[in-house]
C-alpha positions, 0 to 999 in steps of 0.5 A: 511523528509518533507519540511517546512510546509509539511508532512514528508515521515514517516507521509505520509507512516503512514497515507497511511498504517493506511488507508489500515489497517482500510479498509483491503485494500478495495478501495486501490487495485483492486478487484482481489488483494483484494480477494487474500489478504482477502483469505490470511488473512482468512487462515493465520490470520489478523495479516498478513495484517500489514506486507503485507502492509509494503511490498506493500508500499515498492514496491509501493514507488519504482515503483511509484517513478521510473514511475513518477519521483514524490516525496513521497507526490505525491505517497501518493496522487495517492494511496489515490485517485484511486485503485493501479494497482498492479497485484494481484500476486504482492499483494499476494507476499507481504503475503509470508514468 
């Protein structure tokens, strides 16, 4: 949960994932990762995107918290201001069964 007057963790994650879904990850990941993601969606169906986003956000949270020691709010802020630096293979793993 969040502090007084702050956005809670669940709300932050929901806001982030909503942006990812509305854009199909465009602007949130590198071009290489975007191409691989869209390829998976065109082949397997766009219904795969929400699950992949959920998996990606778990990787994102763990990696960003470990790397920066930042709180979740800062993680959301970082990911909405510049494309994620995940390797394309990492994003592709999020589409695997």
